[in-house]
N, C-alpha and C positions, 0 to 999 in steps of 0.2 A: 474790576467786578465789585463785589461787596466786601468791604473791609470794615474794621472796627472804627476807623477814623470817619468814614463816610456816615456810618450809623450814628456816631456821637454828634457829628455836625448837624445832622437832620433832627436828631432828638433834642438837641440843646434849646431849640426854640419853643418846645412844647412844655406844658406843665408836667408835674411828676407822674400823675396818673395817665396823662396822655403819652408820656414818654414810654411807659411800659407797653401800652397798646401799639404804639408806633414801632417800638423795638421788636415786638413779636411779628408785626406785619413785615418788617424788613427781613427778619429771619426766615419767614415763610417764602418771601420773594427770592431770597438767596438760594433756598433749597429747590425752588422751582427752576431756577437758572441752572443749578447743578444737575438735577434730575427731575424732568417734567412728569415722571410717573409717580403713582401713589406708592406708599410703602408696602402695601399688600402685594402689588404687582412685582416689586423688587424682591420680596421674600419668595414669591413663587418662582421667579427667575433663578434665584440662588439655589432653591431646592432642585429645579430641573438640572442645573449645572452640576450639582453634587451627585445626582442620580446618574447622569451621563458619564461623569468621571469614574464612578464606581463600576459602571458597566464596561467601560473601556479597560479598566484594570483587570476585571474578572475575565474578559475575553483574552487579554494578553497572557494571563496565567494559563488559561485553558489551552490556548494554541501552543504555548511553549511546552506544556506537558505532552500534548499530542505529537509534536515534532520530535520530542525525545523518544517516545514510544516507537515511532516510525523508523528512526535511525537505528534503534536497537534491533528491531525486526529485520531490517535490511542487512545488517552486519552478520546476522545469524543465518540468513537464507540464501547466501551466495553459492552458486555452483562453480566448479573449476572453469577455467578459461576453455572455450570451445565446447562446453557442455550446455544443455538446455534444461532448465528447471521446469518441472510440472508437478504440482502439489508437493509431496514430500520426497520426491526423487529427482535425480539428475540423470540425463540421458546423453550419450555420446553417439553420434552417427559417423561411422568411419567412411573414409574416401577410398581406401584400398580394398581389394577383394582378397579373400582367402577361404579355405574350407571351414567347416563348422568347428573343428578341433582347434585350429590356429586362431580362429575368431574368439573362442573362449579364452585361450591363452593371452591374447591381446587385452581382453577385458580384465583379466586377472592382474596383468601388469599395470593396469590403470586403477587397481584396487576396486574393481567392479566385477560384474558378471554379465553374461549375455542377457539382453533385456528381458525383464519380466513385467507383465502388466497385471494389475490386480482389479481392474474395473474396465468396463466398456469405454469410459471416458479416457482412460490412459491409452487404450488400444486406438481409439479414434485420434488422439494426439499423435501417436506414433505413425499412423497412416497418413496424417496430414503433413508431417514433417519429412517423411521418407522420400517424397518426390516420386520419380519414375523408376528408381532402382529397387531391386529386391534386397532384403536385409535378413541375415540370420538373427533369430531370437533364441532365448534360452529354454526351448522345449525340445525334448527327445524322448524316445522310447526304445526298449530293447528289441522289440519286434512288433509287427502289426497286431499281434494278439495281446500285447501289454498296453497298459494305460500310459498316457502322456505324463511326463514329469518335468518340473523345472530343474534347473541346474543344482539347486539346493536339495533336490530329491523330494520336494513336496508335490503332491498329485495335482495335475491341472484339472480345474473344475468343468471343463468342456463347455464354457459359456459361449464360445465361438467354435464352430466345427473346423477341423483341420482336414484339408483335401489331400488326397493321395495315400499311398501305402508305404511310404518310406519312413525312416526313423528320426529324421532331424527336421525341425520346423523353421520356416522363414516367412517373412511378411512380404506380400506382394500387393498388386493393385486390386486383386479380388478378395483379399483377406489373408488367411493363413494357409499355406500349403506345405507339403513335405518333400524332402529330397534326400539323396544319399549324402553321406558325410563329406565326400571329396568334391562336391560341386563348389564352384567359386562364386562367392557373393560378398557384398559388403556386410557389415554387422552393426548392431545397435547394442551398446553397453548401458547398464543402469546400475546405480548405487543410491543408497539413502542420502538425502540432503541433510547433512549434519551442520 
């Protein structure tokens, strides 16, 4: 390509003033062989490369922070095995049947209580996952004249009517119904998702 020896050999035949002009011409020709683009285009390319590199670094940092937040959230939000999480609660759907009292005892052994729903969304979730079976839930009353209460003794807001005249509530395909304490059903337990 263009070396100093080639330039000197060509320039040696010219006069001193011609030598400078010829040397400059050779230098320009050498630059054109190395890069046929103008310096302005090269500077523009360098700027684009620098901006793209900065964008890639910024995205990498943002994605690593987001991934760390997701992994922290998932470690805190896990329900125990065989439980199903919904919002801030975990629910357990039993496979064995028992009466309301033994169902509440089972839930307490699992560090929970018979299921309580605090919104229509939670009730719809329970109805969707219960399948065709009837399940005891954590509502009861002392007599038909008394109001319904959850197992923690807070009063039920009656957002969904409970059918029947008995004292213990269960979830069925039609919504919520009541039965006597000794009827055999599966149960749903619930506890906060810690």
